[in-house]
N, C-alpha and C positions, 0 to 999 in steps of 0.2 A: 660815550666814555671819553675820558681825558687821554687815554692811550692812542686813540685814533688821530690826535692832533700832532703827534710827533714829539721829538725831544725838546723843542722850544717851549711847548706848553708846560712841560714838567718843570723846566727851569723857572719860568715866570710864576708858576704856582708855588714852587719852593721858596722863592724870594718873598712872595706875599704871605705865605703861611708860617715860615720859619725865619723870623728876623734875628733872634739872638740865641736861640737854643742850640748848643753845639751838638747835641744828640740828633737833632733834626736836620743836619746839614745835607745828608744824602739819603733822604727818605725814599727816593725812587730808585736807589741803587740795586736792591734785590729784584725789583720788578723789571728794571732795564736789562739786567743780566738774563732774567727769565725770558723776556720777549726779544732778546738779541737785538737791542736797539743801540748797541755801541760796538765799534770794531776794535781791533787790537790796539789801535792808536788812542782810543778813548773818545773819539768824536761821535756825536749822535748822527742818526740818519743812515745807518748801514743798509745796504740793499736787502730787501726781503726775498726778491726773486732774482736768483743769479742767472748767468748765461745758460747753464745746463738745464735749469728748471724751465727757462723760457723756450729752449729748443724742444724739450719734452712736451710742453704745452702746444707748440706748433705741430708736433708730430701727432698729438691727440686729435687736433683739428683736421689735418689732412687725411689721416687714416679713417676717422669716422665718416668724413665726406666720401671717401673712396668706397668704403664698405656700403654706405647708403646708395651710392651710384650703382655698384654691382648688384645690390638687392633690387633696385629698380629695373635693371636689365633682365634679371631673372623673372621679375613680375611681368615684364613686357612680353616675354615668351610664353608665360602661362596664361596671359589674358587674351591672346590672339591678336589678329591684325586690326580689328576695328578700334580697339582702345589701346593696343600695345604701342603704337607709334607715339602716343602722348607720353607713355612711360619711358620710351627710348629717348625722346627729346629731353625730358626731365633728367634722365641719367646722363646724357651728354653734357648738359649744362652743369650738373653737379660734379661730374668728373673734371671738367675744365676748371671749375672753381676750386676743386681739391688740388689740382696741379698749381693753381695760383697760390693757395695757402702753403703748399710745399715750397714754393719759391719765395715765401715770406711776404706776400702781398697783403697789406692791411685791407685794401678795398675788397679783395676776394674773400678774406676771412669774415668781414662784416656782411658781405652779400650772402655767404653761406648761412650765417646766423639769421639774417633777415628772411631768407627763403624758408628756412625751417620754421621760424616763428609765424610767418604768414601761412605756411602749410598747415601747421597744427591749429592755428586760429580758424582757418577755413574748415578743417575737419571737425573741430568741436562745435562750430556753429551749425554745421549741416547735419550732424549725427547727434541723437539724444543720448545714446548709450555707447560709450567707448569701452572696449575690453581693457581690463587692467594691464595685460601684457603690452598692449599698444601704448598705453599711457606711460608705462615704465620705460619702454624703448624711446619714446618721444622725449622724456625727461633726461635720460642718459645722453641721447644725441645732443640735446640743447646744452647740457653741461660741457660735453666735449667740444662743441662748436664755440662756446664761450671761452673755454680754455685756449682754443686756437686763436681767437681774437686777442685775448690778453697776451699770449705769447708773441704774436706778430708785432703788437704795439711795443712790448718790452724790447723785443729784438731791435726794432728801429730806434727806440729811445737810446739804447746803448751804442748804436753804430753811428750816431750823429757826431759830426766834428765839433769839438769844443769851440765856443765863441770867443 
């Protein structure tokens, strides 16, 4: 769609499509107002994700990783010593990465998402029948981790010193 290209594409399309017609001067005006593509000053390219939204996305990421780590600790105690130490090691790694996401580390956020994607890829390749509740939890966690990645990248993009 043309709206994905930003404000510049609408201006170029407007010049191409509407050379002389006065009624066609601002054909993208209602759509620009609906999609919030202009700020109070009228310039295009207003931010879609503000600082508060980015912080909430980061919070989604580290809370989801922490909850998954706590669940792994509980699973380790239920599984017993033979297999439980693997769950404890995984929980420790996940909790350390959750702390990294809490500290707005982009690397930790990406590692949490990569760990999750590799984990459910391994699960789906080794098991032929996955219960629907496990599939739902996996998808919800993937979405929350992806929000954490987006939030950390937006956070660092806003904190960079202007060149």
